[in-house]
N, C-alpha and C positions, 0 to 999 in steps of 0.2 A: 504494500500500500504506500503510495507516494504522498507525502504530506507537504505542507507549505515550506518546510526547511529544504526539502529536495528541490522544489521549484526555484527557490532563491539561489541555491547552490548551482543549479543548472544555468540559470540566467547569468549569474556572475561568471561562470566558466565560458559561456558564449561571448560575453563582452570581452573577457581577457583574450580569447582566441581571435576575436575580430580585431583587437588592437595589435596583437602579434602579427596577424596576417597583413594589416595595414603597414606595419613596420617593414616587413619583408618586401611587400609590393613597392613601398617608397624607396627602399634601397635599390631594387631592380630598376625603377624608373630613373633614379639618380645615376646609376651606372650606365644606362643606355643613353641618357641625354648628354650631348657633348658639352664641354665646358666644366667649370668648377662651380659647384653650389655650396655656399657656406650655410649649412643648416645644422641645427641640433638634432638629436635623436627624436625629440618630441615633435619638432617640425616635420621630420621625415615620416613619423607615424601619422601625423595629421594629413600630410600629403597623400599617403597611401590610403587612408580612410576616405578622404574626399574623392580620390581617384577611383576607389572601389564603387562609390555611389555613381560617379559619372560613367564608369565602365559598365556598371550594372544596368543603368538606363539605356546605354547604347546597345548592349547585348539583348536587352528585353525588346528593344525596337526591331532588331534584326532577326531574332529567334523567337521561339514560343516559350521561353523560360521566364520565370518571375525575376524581379530585380534582385532579391536577396537569396536566390538559389546559389548553391555552391557547386560549380562544375568547371570544366576546362574553359568553356566560353567565358565564364565569369572571371576566371583567373587572367586570361589574356585581355579581356575587356578592362579589368582593374589596372593592369599595367599600362594599357593605352590611355585610360582615363587619368592615371597618375601623370603620364607624360603630358597630357593636355593641361592638367592643373599646374604642373611644373612650368610649362611654357607660359601660361597666363601669369603665374606668380613669380616668374623669373626675375623681374626687376626688383622684387622685395629682397632677394637673396644675393645681390651682387655686392662686391667689395666697395668700401668707401661710401661717402655721402654724395647725394646728388647736389649739383650746384645750380643755382637759379640765375 
């Protein structure tokens, strides 16, 4: 019999796995993108999580899968989404300050 403690533990584990997946996808996107990105591990994790949502939406538009399904299309879409997010946010992670 699964009680409320089991449900809380399962949800916590899902969140941790999603953050670790975001970190891995963010590292892959940073490795594929040319140039140097000065990002912390937290920023890389957020990049991967945002990219996962972007890639999930793109994969859901092109296939019959749901946005939050875990499959190879979602993995590839997550990396592509992270590359898109990194290209958009690339100016925020450059060296030095912008001059006006």
